[in-house]
C-alpha atoms as one frame of an Amber mdcrd trajectory, in Angstrom:
protein
 -49.467-103.511-146.678 -48.811-104.915-143.228 -50.297-104.871-139.752 -48.351
-103.068-137.021 -50.437-104.783-134.314 -49.912-108.420-135.269 -46.998-108.216
-137.775 -49.106-109.722-140.567 -47.175-109.521-143.852 -44.309-107.713-142.129
 -41.883-109.802-144.155 -43.557-111.067-147.343 -40.235-112.298-148.703 -39.926
-114.919-145.966 -40.286-118.502-147.296 -43.533-120.249-146.432 -41.983-123.671
-145.822 -40.737-124.614-142.397 -36.915-124.854-142.160 -35.393-128.277-141.596
 -33.859-129.474-138.349 -30.277-128.752-139.418 -31.180-125.267-140.624 -33.014
-124.542-137.361 -29.967-125.703-135.408 -27.597-123.527-137.458 -29.837-120.503
-137.024 -30.086-121.116-133.278 -26.293-121.318-133.019 -25.943-118.166-135.132
 -28.401-116.371-132.850 -26.493-117.451-129.734 -23.268-116.259-131.324 -24.815
-112.940-132.343 -26.295-112.241-128.925 -23.032-113.171-127.242 -21.090-110.856
-129.554 -23.533-108.003-128.922 -23.163-108.483-125.159 -19.392-108.535-125.555
 -19.120-105.312-127.540 -21.677-103.645-125.268 -19.699-104.553-122.136 -16.359
-103.615-123.707 -16.193 -99.874-123.174 -12.954 -99.476-125.142 -14.140-101.567
-128.077 -10.555-102.284-129.059  -9.823-104.981-131.635  -8.154-108.017-130.161
  -6.566-111.269-131.270  -8.569-114.356-130.390  -7.919-118.018-131.161  -9.874
-118.121-134.472  -7.990-115.052-135.727  -4.627-116.582-134.830  -5.589-119.835
-136.589  -6.747-117.935-139.677  -3.434-116.100-139.916  -1.540-119.361-139.367
  -3.384-120.963-142.293  -2.769-117.875-144.416   0.960-117.965-143.696   1.075
-121.664-144.610  -0.598-120.908-147.952   1.882-118.109-148.678   4.769-120.333
-147.574   3.571-122.990-150.024   3.619-120.415-152.824   7.167-119.403-151.874
   8.228-123.061-151.723   6.857-123.657-155.230   8.842-120.679-156.536  12.085
-121.796-154.878  11.654-125.452-155.777  10.641-124.744-159.350  13.565-122.363
-159.865  16.072-124.861-158.484  14.720-127.645-160.696  14.914-125.440-163.784
  18.426-124.133-163.002  20.043-127.324-161.697  18.215-129.981-163.686  19.501
-129.375-167.199  20.000-132.549-169.145  17.122-134.296-167.353  13.347-133.997
-167.208  13.515-131.951-163.999  13.185-128.533-165.732   9.786-129.611-167.027
   8.683-130.357-163.467  10.224-127.070-162.363   8.271-125.167-164.998   5.099
-126.874-163.802   5.796-125.832-160.193   6.468-122.260-161.296   3.162-122.243
-163.201   1.385-123.382-160.033   3.120-120.647-158.039   2.009-118.120-160.648
  -1.599-119.181-160.112  -1.235-118.884-156.330   0.680-115.610-156.358  -0.848
-112.558-154.648  -2.730-110.383-157.104  -2.975-106.677-156.525  -6.234-105.081
-157.624  -6.231-102.069-159.895  -8.359 -98.976-159.922 -11.582 -99.494-161.888
 -11.366 -98.284-165.450 -15.081 -97.995-166.196 -16.132 -95.436-163.557 -14.854
 -91.940-162.666 -11.885 -91.937-160.270 -10.936 -88.804-158.348  -7.535 -88.020
-156.883  -6.527 -85.411-154.350  -5.909 -82.703-156.944  -9.342 -83.335-158.492
 -11.372 -82.904-155.299  -9.304 -81.184-152.569 -12.290 -80.350-150.344 -13.655
 -83.904-150.475 -10.231 -85.350-149.635  -9.803 -82.799-146.843 -13.079 -84.009
-145.331 -11.967 -87.631-145.655  -8.642 -86.793-143.976 -10.433 -85.048-141.110
 -12.723 -88.025-140.551  -9.764 -90.423-140.791  -7.934 -88.507-138.066 -10.959
 -88.830-135.784 -11.207 -92.618-136.226  -7.443 -93.136-135.914  -6.204 -93.913
-139.401  -5.102 -92.130-142.573  -7.198 -91.069-145.530  -7.486 -92.595-148.975
  -5.476 -92.098-152.159  -8.380 -92.251-154.610 -12.177 -92.108-154.716 -14.032
 -94.222-157.285 -17.559 -92.977-157.993 -20.254 -95.516-158.920 -24.047 -95.731
-159.004 -24.246 -98.202-156.105 -26.449 -97.637-153.090 -23.424 -98.513-151.006
 -19.849 -97.549-150.168 -16.680 -99.494-149.425 -12.934 -99.225-148.962 -10.198
-101.435-150.331  -6.609-101.269-151.508  -5.038-101.239-154.953  -1.556-101.622
-156.362   1.592-103.197-154.945   2.034-100.403-152.393  -1.408-101.022-150.920
  -2.866 -97.613-151.671  -6.404 -97.032-150.442  -9.467 -96.355-152.545 -12.913
 -95.357-151.326 -15.720 -96.544-153.595 -18.467 -93.973-153.211 -21.879 -95.017
-154.485 -23.902 -91.991-155.517 -27.066 -94.035-155.048 -26.359 -93.803-151.304
 -24.480 -90.489-151.141 -27.383 -88.610-152.762 -30.074 -89.866-150.354 -28.369
 -89.158-147.021 -27.853 -85.901-145.165 -24.489 -84.115-145.029 -23.923 -85.263
-141.460 -24.844 -88.844-142.380 -22.228 -88.646-145.138 -19.621 -87.931-142.473
 -20.896 -90.935-140.516 -20.606 -93.018-143.689 -16.974 -91.972-144.144 -16.317
 -92.721-140.475 -17.755 -96.215-140.824 -15.769 -97.099-143.940 -12.470 -95.672
-142.680 -13.100 -97.306-139.327 -12.478-100.681-140.962  -8.805 -99.741-141.208
  -8.482 -98.761-137.557 -10.456-101.535-135.888  -8.530-104.632-136.942 -10.832
-105.972-139.654  -8.885-109.131-140.519 -10.621-109.719-143.849  -9.321-106.395
-145.130  -5.745-107.158-144.104  -3.363-107.913-146.956  -2.272-111.317-145.625
  -5.727-112.852-145.353  -7.107-111.018-148.374  -4.368-112.358-150.640  -4.738
-115.846-149.170  -8.446-116.039-149.913  -7.825-114.526-153.341  -5.244-117.235
-154.121  -7.573-119.980-152.932 -10.395-118.513-155.036  -8.140-118.707-158.098
  -7.517-122.379-157.371 -11.231-122.955-156.885 -11.888-121.492-160.338  -9.146
-123.671-161.802 -10.555-126.835-160.227 -14.190-125.977-160.887 -16.376-128.818
-162.046 -16.836-129.012-165.830 -20.515-128.985-166.764 -21.872-131.201-169.553
 -18.536-133.040-169.739 -17.368-135.329-172.507 -15.781-138.685-171.514 -12.328
-137.138-170.983 -13.789-134.290-168.943 -15.667-136.806-166.783 -12.284-138.270
-165.831 -10.915-134.767-165.162 -13.877-134.061-162.881 -13.137-137.242-160.922
  -9.467-136.315-160.558 -10.395-132.821-159.411 -13.041-134.003-156.932 -10.755
-134.589-153.938  -8.556-131.458-154.239 -11.652-129.402-155.004 -13.339-130.683
-151.856 -10.256-129.982-149.751  -9.988-126.491-151.210 -13.635-125.683-150.550
 -13.261-127.004-147.024 -10.248-124.749-146.436 -12.125-121.711-147.781 -15.106
-122.491-145.538 -12.788-122.902-142.562 -11.132-119.538-143.199 -14.533-117.951
-143.648 -15.771-119.287-140.309 -12.547-118.393-138.489 -12.775-114.772-139.639
 -16.558-114.414-139.398 -16.646-113.361-135.748 -13.875-110.798-136.220 -15.655
-109.456-139.312 -18.938-109.022-137.456 -17.157-107.449-134.502 -15.441-104.986
-136.844 -18.859-103.842-138.081 -19.829-102.873-134.541 -16.520-101.061-134.149
 -16.993 -99.262-137.464 -20.486 -98.222-136.387 -18.977 -96.600-133.318 -16.415
 -94.888-135.556 -19.334 -93.547-137.583 -20.905 -92.244-134.386 -17.695 -90.565
-133.254 -17.188 -88.847-136.585 -20.729 -87.814-137.491 -22.678 -88.254-134.190
 -24.801 -91.123-132.936 -27.886 -89.556-134.497 -26.238 -89.432-137.928 -24.958
 -93.015-137.644 -28.444 -94.280-136.763 -29.956 -92.221-139.587 -27.460 -93.734
-142.035 -28.396 -97.219-140.869 -32.074 -96.459-141.397 -31.374 -95.247-144.930
 -29.611 -98.529-145.670 -32.849-100.324-144.772 -34.403 -98.931-147.968 -31.323
 -99.387-150.149 -33.112-102.011-152.263 -35.921 -99.551-152.966 -33.411 -96.880
-154.019 -31.645 -99.313-156.342 -34.993-100.266-157.874 -35.547 -96.609-158.744
 -32.233 -96.467-160.606 -33.047 -99.658-162.512 -36.532 -98.404-163.412 -35.091
 -95.114-164.626 -32.611 -97.001-166.780 -35.220 -99.382-168.201 -37.706 -96.586
-168.881 -35.140 -94.618-170.847 -34.301 -97.672-172.970 -37.998 -98.196-173.756
 -38.343 -94.548-174.820 -35.290 -94.776-177.076 -36.412 -97.994-178.740 -39.854
 -96.541-179.288 -38.328 -93.625-181.159 -40.499 -91.031-179.441 -37.754 -88.440
-179.511 -38.435 -87.370-175.914 -35.742 -84.887-174.852 -33.416 -86.115-172.147
 -33.504 -84.588-168.677 -30.365 -82.986-167.311 -28.248 -85.561-165.431 -28.986
 -83.946-162.068 -32.702 -84.745-162.520 -32.008 -88.441-161.950 -30.586 -87.786
-158.492 -33.408 -85.369-157.716 -35.990 -88.051-158.511 -34.077 -90.635-156.487
 -33.910 -88.297-153.497 -37.605 -87.440-153.791 -38.528 -91.128-153.871 -36.556
 -91.947-150.731 -37.913 -88.912-148.909 -41.450 -90.067-149.754 -40.964 -93.403
-147.971 -43.058 -93.241-144.782 -41.724 -94.022-141.323 -43.979 -97.082-141.243
 -41.848 -98.681-143.966 -38.671 -98.167-141.930 -40.415 -99.731-138.956 -41.540
-102.670-141.103 -37.981-103.206-142.300 -36.701-103.156-138.734 -39.322-105.689
-137.600 -38.596-107.882-140.616 -34.930-107.893-139.631 -35.830-109.075-136.141
 -37.984-111.888-137.560 -35.275-113.025-139.960 -32.838-113.237-137.090 -29.177
-114.028-137.528 -27.733-115.204-140.797 -25.420-118.177-140.531 -22.711-116.748
-142.784 -23.376-112.995-142.984 -20.313-110.822-142.389 -22.576-108.086-140.960
 -24.534-108.457-137.721 -28.297-107.950-138.054 -29.105-104.281-138.567 -31.464
-104.117-135.602 -28.660-105.269-133.279 -26.220-102.726-134.719 -28.851-100.034
-134.253 -29.462-101.213-130.681 -25.741-101.020-129.928 -25.581 -97.418-131.115
 -28.694 -96.337-129.222 -27.768 -98.022-125.934 -24.295 -96.464-125.850 -23.890
 -92.891-124.606 -24.909 -90.473-127.344 -21.926 -89.024-129.177 -21.776 -85.479
-130.584 -20.254 -84.933-134.044 -16.464 -84.659-134.026 -16.565 -83.459-137.646
 -19.190 -80.896-138.544 -20.252 -79.771-141.950 -21.386 -76.400-143.197 -22.966
 -74.933-146.306 -19.696 -73.709-147.817 -17.996 -77.091-147.485 -21.019 -78.945
-148.842 -21.242 -76.615-151.819 -17.554 -77.084-152.610 -17.800 -80.881-152.400
 -20.956 -80.861-154.518 -19.111 -78.839-157.143 -16.181 -81.304-157.109 -18.573
 -84.228-157.611 -20.587 -82.493-160.344 -18.722 -84.062-163.269 -18.731 -87.642
-161.875 -22.385 -87.197-160.897 -23.296 -86.256-164.469 -21.183 -89.074-165.928
 -22.766 -91.711-163.694 -26.281 -90.382-164.328 -25.775 -90.602-168.107 -24.387
 -94.123-167.755 -27.382 -95.222-165.663 -29.821 -93.789-168.207 -27.911 -95.437
-171.059 -28.263 -98.754-169.283 -24.523 -99.413-168.941 -24.844-100.128-165.192
 -21.835 -98.273-163.734 -21.786-100.308-160.542 -18.681-101.127-158.552 -16.703
-104.182-159.601 -17.458-107.126-157.340
Protein backbone atom coordinates (compact mmCIF):
# COMPACT_ATOMS: atom_id res chain seq x y z
CA UNK A 1 0.00 0.00 0.00
CA UNK A 2 1.27 3.45 -0.89
CA UNK A 3 -0.04 6.89 -1.75
CA UNK A 4 0.48 8.15 -5.30
CA UNK A 5 -0.31 11.73 -4.22
CA UNK A 6 2.20 12.15 -1.41
CA UNK A 7 4.53 9.13 -1.90
CA UNK A 8 3.70 7.74 1.55
CA UNK A 9 5.24 4.27 1.91
CA UNK A 10 6.54 4.40 -1.66
CA UNK A 11 9.76 2.81 -0.46
CA UNK A 12 9.17 0.87 2.78
CA UNK A 13 12.62 -0.68 2.59
CA UNK A 14 14.31 2.69 3.09
CA UNK A 15 16.08 2.98 6.49
CA UNK A 16 14.38 5.22 9.03
CA UNK A 17 17.58 6.70 10.45
CA UNK A 18 19.08 9.80 8.93
CA UNK A 19 22.36 9.17 7.04
CA UNK A 20 25.54 10.62 8.49
CA UNK A 21 27.42 13.59 7.10
CA UNK A 22 29.98 11.49 5.22
CA UNK A 23 27.28 9.29 3.70
CA UNK A 24 25.30 12.36 2.62
CA UNK A 25 28.43 13.80 1.02
CA UNK A 26 29.18 10.56 -0.84
CA UNK A 27 25.62 10.33 -2.10
CA UNK A 28 25.69 13.96 -3.23
CA UNK A 29 28.92 13.34 -5.14
CA UNK A 30 27.46 10.16 -6.65
CA UNK A 31 24.37 12.10 -7.74
CA UNK A 32 26.50 14.82 -9.36
CA UNK A 33 28.51 12.15 -11.15
CA UNK A 34 25.37 10.35 -12.31
CA UNK A 35 23.69 13.48 -13.62
CA UNK A 36 26.87 14.54 -15.38
CA UNK A 37 27.20 11.11 -17.00
CA UNK A 38 23.56 11.17 -18.12
CA UNK A 39 24.06 14.62 -19.67
CA UNK A 40 27.20 13.36 -21.39
CA UNK A 41 25.64 10.28 -22.97
CA UNK A 42 22.54 12.29 -23.91
CA UNK A 43 24.63 14.94 -25.69
CA UNK A 44 26.87 12.36 -27.36
CA UNK A 45 24.88 11.36 -30.41
CA UNK A 46 27.35 8.66 -31.46
CA UNK A 47 27.62 7.14 -28.00
CA UNK A 48 31.00 5.67 -28.86
CA UNK A 49 33.18 4.24 -26.10
CA UNK A 50 36.25 6.31 -25.42
CA UNK A 51 39.42 6.19 -23.36
CA UNK A 52 39.51 8.65 -20.49
CA UNK A 53 42.14 9.22 -17.81
CA UNK A 54 40.65 6.79 -15.22
CA UNK A 55 40.48 4.03 -17.84
CA UNK A 56 44.10 4.59 -18.86
CA UNK A 57 45.19 4.52 -15.20
CA UNK A 58 43.22 1.32 -14.58
CA UNK A 59 44.91 -0.41 -17.50
CA UNK A 60 48.31 0.87 -16.35
CA UNK A 61 47.75 -0.66 -12.90
CA UNK A 62 46.55 -3.89 -14.50
CA UNK A 63 49.66 -4.13 -16.67
CA UNK A 64 51.87 -3.55 -13.62
CA UNK A 65 50.12 -6.40 -11.79
CA UNK A 66 50.59 -8.73 -14.77
CA UNK A 67 54.21 -7.60 -15.13
CA UNK A 68 54.78 -8.46 -11.46
CA UNK A 69 53.41 -11.96 -12.09
CA UNK A 70 55.74 -12.37 -15.07
CA UNK A 71 58.68 -11.09 -13.02
CA UNK A 72 57.96 -13.64 -10.29
CA UNK A 73 57.93 -16.44 -12.87
CA UNK A 74 61.20 -15.33 -14.48
CA UNK A 75 62.94 -14.61 -11.19
CA UNK A 76 61.77 -17.81 -9.55
CA UNK A 77 62.84 -19.91 -12.55
CA UNK A 78 66.29 -18.33 -12.65
CA UNK A 79 66.80 -18.89 -8.92
CA UNK A 80 65.77 -22.54 -9.21
CA UNK A 81 67.90 -23.21 -12.32
CA UNK A 82 71.02 -21.21 -11.42
CA UNK A 83 71.06 -21.51 -7.64
CA UNK A 84 71.84 -25.18 -7.14
CA UNK A 85 74.09 -25.81 -4.20
CA UNK A 86 72.68 -22.84 -2.27
CA UNK A 87 69.40 -21.90 -0.62
CA UNK A 88 68.32 -19.88 -3.66
CA UNK A 89 66.14 -22.66 -5.19
CA UNK A 90 63.98 -22.56 -2.07
CA UNK A 91 63.42 -18.83 -2.59
CA UNK A 92 62.81 -19.50 -6.27
CA UNK A 93 60.17 -22.10 -5.46
CA UNK A 94 58.50 -19.60 -3.13
CA UNK A 95 58.42 -16.96 -5.90
CA UNK A 96 56.96 -19.48 -8.34
CA UNK A 97 54.27 -20.37 -5.79
CA UNK A 98 53.39 -16.68 -5.49
CA UNK A 99 53.23 -16.39 -9.28
CA UNK A 100 50.93 -19.41 -9.36
CA UNK A 101 48.55 -17.64 -6.98
CA UNK A 102 48.61 -14.48 -9.11
CA UNK A 103 48.33 -16.23 -12.46
CA UNK A 104 45.31 -15.51 -14.68
CA UNK A 105 42.57 -18.08 -14.18
CA UNK A 106 40.26 -18.93 -17.01
CA UNK A 107 36.69 -19.72 -16.01
CA UNK A 108 35.03 -22.91 -17.16
CA UNK A 109 31.52 -23.60 -18.31
CA UNK A 110 29.20 -24.36 -15.39
CA UNK A 111 28.76 -28.05 -14.75
CA UNK A 112 25.55 -27.91 -12.72
CA UNK A 113 23.18 -26.29 -15.25
CA UNK A 114 22.23 -27.16 -18.85
CA UNK A 115 24.63 -25.76 -21.47
CA UNK A 116 23.60 -25.49 -25.11
CA UNK A 117 25.92 -25.32 -28.09
CA UNK A 118 25.22 -24.32 -31.66
CA UNK A 119 24.25 -27.82 -32.77
CA UNK A 120 21.81 -28.12 -29.84
CA UNK A 121 19.83 -24.95 -30.57
CA UNK A 122 20.50 -23.69 -34.13
CA UNK A 123 17.53 -21.30 -34.22
CA UNK A 124 18.43 -19.71 -30.88
CA UNK A 125 22.05 -19.24 -31.96
CA UNK A 126 20.90 -17.85 -35.31
CA UNK A 127 18.86 -15.23 -33.44
CA UNK A 128 21.84 -14.40 -31.23
CA UNK A 129 24.07 -14.04 -34.31
CA UNK A 130 21.55 -11.73 -35.97
CA UNK A 131 21.34 -9.52 -32.88
CA UNK A 132 25.14 -9.53 -32.54
CA UNK A 133 25.51 -8.30 -36.12
CA UNK A 134 23.16 -5.40 -35.38
CA UNK A 135 25.11 -4.27 -32.29
CA UNK A 136 28.50 -4.72 -33.98
CA UNK A 137 30.03 -7.82 -32.46
CA UNK A 138 29.98 -11.60 -32.88
CA UNK A 139 27.71 -14.13 -31.23
CA UNK A 140 28.41 -16.54 -28.40
CA UNK A 141 29.84 -20.05 -28.33
CA UNK A 142 27.59 -21.46 -25.62
CA UNK A 143 24.38 -20.68 -23.73
CA UNK A 144 24.10 -21.70 -20.07
CA UNK A 145 20.51 -21.94 -18.84
CA UNK A 146 19.75 -21.13 -15.19
CA UNK A 147 16.75 -20.19 -13.06
CA UNK A 148 17.93 -16.61 -12.48
CA UNK A 149 15.74 -13.61 -13.14
CA UNK A 150 18.69 -12.16 -15.00
CA UNK A 151 21.07 -12.66 -17.91
CA UNK A 152 24.76 -12.02 -18.46
CA UNK A 153 27.69 -12.63 -20.79
CA UNK A 154 31.22 -13.67 -19.96
CA UNK A 155 34.10 -15.66 -21.38
CA UNK A 156 35.44 -19.12 -20.63
CA UNK A 157 38.55 -21.08 -21.49
CA UNK A 158 42.01 -19.98 -22.61
CA UNK A 159 40.74 -18.90 -26.03
CA UNK A 160 38.23 -16.51 -24.49
CA UNK A 161 35.11 -18.13 -25.88
CA UNK A 162 31.84 -16.40 -25.05
CA UNK A 163 28.98 -17.78 -23.02
CA UNK A 164 25.55 -16.23 -22.53
CA UNK A 165 23.96 -17.11 -19.20
CA UNK A 166 20.23 -17.08 -19.84
CA UNK A 167 18.04 -16.98 -16.75
CA UNK A 168 14.68 -18.57 -17.44
CA UNK A 169 13.22 -16.59 -14.55
CA UNK A 170 13.60 -13.52 -16.79
CA UNK A 171 13.27 -15.11 -20.24
CA UNK A 172 9.84 -16.57 -19.38
CA UNK A 173 8.29 -13.28 -18.18
CA UNK A 174 9.23 -11.01 -21.09
CA UNK A 175 7.77 -10.74 -24.57
CA UNK A 176 9.52 -12.13 -27.66
CA UNK A 177 10.57 -8.65 -28.74
CA UNK A 178 11.86 -7.86 -25.24
CA UNK A 179 13.96 -11.03 -25.47
CA UNK A 180 15.65 -9.58 -28.54
CA UNK A 181 16.26 -6.37 -26.60
CA UNK A 182 17.75 -8.46 -23.78
CA UNK A 183 20.15 -10.15 -26.19
CA UNK A 184 21.05 -6.76 -27.66
CA UNK A 185 21.85 -5.37 -24.22
CA UNK A 186 24.05 -8.29 -23.17
CA UNK A 187 25.93 -8.53 -26.48
CA UNK A 188 26.28 -4.76 -26.50
CA UNK A 189 28.73 -5.07 -23.61
CA UNK A 190 31.23 -6.55 -26.07
CA UNK A 191 30.87 -3.76 -28.61
CA UNK A 192 30.79 -0.72 -26.34
CA UNK A 193 34.15 -0.94 -24.59
CA UNK A 194 33.07 -2.27 -21.20
CA UNK A 195 36.48 -2.30 -19.51
CA UNK A 196 35.45 -4.61 -16.67
CA UNK A 197 34.65 -7.35 -19.17
CA UNK A 198 38.01 -7.02 -20.91
CA UNK A 199 40.46 -9.85 -20.28
CA UNK A 200 43.26 -7.62 -18.97
CA UNK A 201 41.28 -5.94 -16.21
CA UNK A 202 39.16 -8.99 -15.46
CA UNK A 203 42.22 -11.16 -14.85
CA UNK A 204 43.87 -8.42 -12.80
CA UNK A 205 40.94 -8.10 -10.42
CA UNK A 206 40.66 -11.88 -10.27
CA UNK A 207 44.33 -12.17 -9.27
CA UNK A 208 43.95 -9.48 -6.62
CA UNK A 209 40.84 -11.23 -5.28
CA UNK A 210 42.86 -14.43 -4.90
CA UNK A 211 45.44 -12.52 -2.88
CA UNK A 212 42.70 -10.95 -0.78
CA UNK A 213 41.40 -14.43 0.07
CA UNK A 214 44.92 -15.56 0.92
CA UNK A 215 45.53 -12.60 3.22
CA UNK A 216 42.06 -12.62 4.76
CA UNK A 217 41.89 -12.02 8.48
CA UNK A 218 41.70 -15.20 10.58
CA UNK A 219 38.67 -15.14 12.87
CA UNK A 220 38.87 -16.44 16.45
CA UNK A 221 42.66 -16.71 16.17
CA UNK A 222 44.97 -18.58 18.50
CA UNK A 223 48.17 -16.79 19.67
CA UNK A 224 50.12 -17.76 16.54
CA UNK A 225 47.26 -16.68 14.28
CA UNK A 226 47.10 -13.33 16.09
CA UNK A 227 50.70 -12.75 14.99
CA UNK A 228 49.83 -13.84 11.43
CA UNK A 229 46.94 -11.36 11.39
CA UNK A 230 49.32 -8.57 12.44
CA UNK A 231 51.81 -9.50 9.72
CA UNK A 232 49.04 -9.60 7.13
CA UNK A 233 47.48 -6.29 8.21
CA UNK A 234 49.64 -3.96 6.10
CA UNK A 235 49.68 -5.98 2.83
CA UNK A 236 45.98 -6.69 3.27
CA UNK A 237 45.26 -2.98 3.63
CA UNK A 238 47.36 -2.14 0.58
CA UNK A 239 45.63 -4.85 -1.43
CA UNK A 240 42.15 -3.68 -0.45
CA UNK A 241 43.14 -0.12 -1.29
CA UNK A 242 44.33 -1.21 -4.74
CA UNK A 243 41.09 -3.11 -5.38
CA UNK A 244 39.03 -0.09 -4.31
CA UNK A 245 41.12 2.15 -6.55
CA UNK A 246 40.58 -0.12 -9.56
CA UNK A 247 36.89 -0.30 -8.77
CA UNK A 248 36.57 3.49 -8.69
CA UNK A 249 38.68 3.98 -11.82
CA UNK A 250 36.46 1.61 -13.81
CA UNK A 251 33.14 2.62 -12.24
CA UNK A 252 32.40 5.48 -14.63
CA UNK A 253 33.23 3.39 -17.70
CA UNK A 254 31.07 0.56 -16.35
CA UNK A 255 28.08 2.85 -15.83
CA UNK A 256 28.60 4.43 -19.24
CA UNK A 257 28.66 0.98 -20.84
CA UNK A 258 25.22 0.28 -19.36
CA UNK A 259 23.80 3.29 -21.18
CA UNK A 260 25.49 2.13 -24.37
CA UNK A 261 24.14 -1.40 -23.93
CA UNK A 262 20.66 0.02 -23.39
CA UNK A 263 20.92 1.75 -26.74
CA UNK A 264 22.10 -1.53 -28.28
CA UNK A 265 18.98 -3.13 -26.83
CA UNK A 266 16.88 -0.40 -28.44
CA UNK A 267 18.55 -0.83 -31.82
CA UNK A 268 18.06 -4.58 -31.81
CA UNK A 269 14.57 -4.92 -30.33
CA UNK A 270 13.16 -1.33 -30.52
CA UNK A 271 13.01 1.41 -27.92
CA UNK A 272 9.61 0.17 -26.77
CA UNK A 273 10.97 -3.33 -26.13
CA UNK A 274 14.05 -2.01 -24.31
CA UNK A 275 11.88 0.11 -22.01
CA UNK A 276 9.52 -2.82 -21.44
CA UNK A 277 12.48 -5.03 -20.50
CA UNK A 278 13.66 -2.42 -18.02
CA UNK A 279 10.21 -2.28 -16.45
CA UNK A 280 10.17 -6.06 -16.08
CA UNK A 281 13.50 -5.89 -14.25
CA UNK A 282 11.83 -3.60 -11.70
CA UNK A 283 9.83 -6.60 -10.46
CA UNK A 284 12.66 -9.12 -10.71
CA UNK A 285 12.72 -9.55 -6.92
CA UNK A 286 9.02 -10.44 -6.95
CA UNK A 287 9.60 -13.02 -9.70
CA UNK A 288 12.47 -14.58 -7.77
CA UNK A 289 10.29 -14.76 -4.66
CA UNK A 290 7.77 -16.80 -6.64
CA UNK A 291 10.46 -19.33 -7.60
CA UNK A 292 11.63 -19.59 -3.99
CA UNK A 293 8.07 -20.02 -2.70
CA UNK A 294 7.41 -22.72 -5.28
CA UNK A 295 10.57 -24.52 -4.20
CA UNK A 296 9.80 -24.23 -0.48
CA UNK A 297 6.18 -25.30 -0.93
CA UNK A 298 7.21 -28.44 -2.78
CA UNK A 299 9.67 -29.36 -0.02
CA UNK A 300 6.94 -28.95 2.62
CA UNK A 301 4.61 -31.21 0.62
CA UNK A 302 7.30 -33.88 0.25
CA UNK A 303 8.23 -33.85 3.93
CA UNK A 304 4.58 -34.05 4.89
CA UNK A 305 4.22 -37.21 2.84
CA UNK A 306 0.93 -36.15 1.28
CA UNK A 307 1.72 -37.89 -1.98
CA UNK A 308 0.48 -34.93 -4.05
CA UNK A 309 1.27 -35.61 -7.72
CA UNK A 310 3.83 -33.30 -9.26
CA UNK A 311 2.82 -30.78 -11.91
CA UNK A 312 4.47 -30.95 -15.30
CA UNK A 313 7.64 -28.80 -15.37
CA UNK A 314 6.05 -26.25 -17.70
CA UNK A 315 3.46 -25.43 -15.01
CA UNK A 316 6.11 -23.67 -12.94
CA UNK A 317 6.85 -21.20 -15.72
CA UNK A 318 3.14 -20.75 -16.39
CA UNK A 319 2.55 -19.79 -12.75
CA UNK A 320 5.55 -17.46 -12.77
CA UNK A 321 4.30 -15.74 -15.93
CA UNK A 322 0.78 -15.43 -14.52
CA UNK A 323 2.12 -13.85 -11.33
CA UNK A 324 4.14 -11.23 -13.18
CA UNK A 325 1.27 -10.44 -15.52
CA UNK A 326 -0.97 -9.88 -12.48
CA UNK A 327 1.29 -7.13 -11.12
CA UNK A 328 -0.59 -3.84 -11.62
CA UNK A 329 0.89 -0.79 -13.31
CA UNK A 330 0.77 1.01 -9.97
CA UNK A 331 3.48 -1.32 -8.65
CA UNK A 332 5.76 -0.48 -11.58
CA UNK A 333 5.16 3.20 -10.91
CA UNK A 334 5.94 2.69 -7.22
CA UNK A 335 9.20 0.96 -8.10
CA UNK A 336 10.16 3.80 -10.42
CA UNK A 337 9.41 6.43 -7.75
CA UNK A 338 11.31 4.41 -5.15
CA UNK A 339 14.32 4.40 -7.47
CA UNK A 340 14.18 8.18 -7.74
CA UNK A 341 14.03 8.53 -3.95
CA UNK A 342 16.95 6.17 -3.41
CA UNK A 343 19.02 8.20 -5.81
CA UNK A 344 22.49 7.22 -6.91
CA UNK A 345 24.41 4.41 -5.31
CA UNK A 346 28.00 5.23 -4.45
CA UNK A 347 29.46 2.01 -5.85
CA UNK A 348 26.79 0.55 -8.15
CA UNK A 349 28.07 -0.51 -11.57
CA UNK A 350 24.62 0.26 -13.05
CA UNK A 351 23.16 3.77 -13.26
CA UNK A 352 19.78 4.20 -11.55
CA UNK A 353 17.04 2.52 -13.57
CA UNK A 354 14.95 5.68 -13.83
CA UNK A 355 17.87 7.50 -15.49
CA UNK A 356 18.46 4.64 -17.93
CA UNK A 357 14.76 4.66 -18.76
CA UNK A 358 14.86 8.44 -19.22
CA UNK A 359 17.80 8.13 -21.61
CA UNK A 360 15.91 5.64 -23.77
CA UNK A 361 12.69 7.67 -23.82
CA UNK A 362 14.35 11.02 -24.57
CA UNK A 363 16.32 9.65 -27.52
CA UNK A 364 14.61 9.28 -30.90
CA UNK A 365 12.45 6.16 -30.89
CA UNK A 366 14.12 3.24 -32.63
CA UNK A 367 12.25 0.58 -34.65
CA UNK A 368 13.26 -3.08 -34.25
CA UNK A 369 16.23 -4.10 -36.39
CA UNK A 370 15.53 -7.76 -35.56
CA UNK A 371 11.94 -8.90 -35.67
CA UNK A 372 10.49 -12.10 -34.39
CA UNK A 373 7.67 -14.23 -35.70
CA UNK A 374 5.59 -17.18 -34.54
CA UNK A 375 7.62 -19.79 -36.41
CA UNK A 376 10.93 -18.61 -34.97
CA UNK A 377 9.52 -18.36 -31.46
CA UNK A 378 8.07 -21.86 -31.68
CA UNK A 379 11.39 -23.28 -32.87
CA UNK A 380 13.34 -21.57 -30.07
CA UNK A 381 10.77 -22.69 -27.51
CA UNK A 382 11.19 -26.26 -28.72
CA UNK A 383 15.00 -25.99 -28.45
CA UNK A 384 14.70 -24.73 -24.86
CA UNK A 385 12.11 -27.33 -23.85
CA UNK A 386 14.59 -29.79 -22.33
CA UNK A 387 16.59 -27.17 -20.35
CA UNK A 388 13.31 -25.57 -19.25
CA UNK A 389 12.09 -28.89 -17.84
CA UNK A 390 15.46 -29.62 -16.21
CA UNK A 391 15.61 -26.23 -14.50
CA UNK A 392 11.97 -26.44 -13.37
CA UNK A 393 12.59 -29.84 -11.75
CA UNK A 394 15.72 -28.51 -10.06
CA UNK A 395 13.84 -25.50 -8.68
CA UNK A 396 11.07 -27.71 -7.31
CA UNK A 397 13.63 -30.08 -5.79
CA UNK A 398 15.19 -27.14 -4.01
CA UNK A 399 18.63 -27.50 -5.60
CA UNK A 400 18.70 -23.81 -6.62
CA UNK A 401 20.10 -23.96 -10.18
CA UNK A 402 21.24 -20.35 -10.18
CA UNK A 403 24.22 -19.02 -12.08
CA UNK A 404 27.60 -19.26 -10.40
CA UNK A 405 28.61 -15.93 -8.90
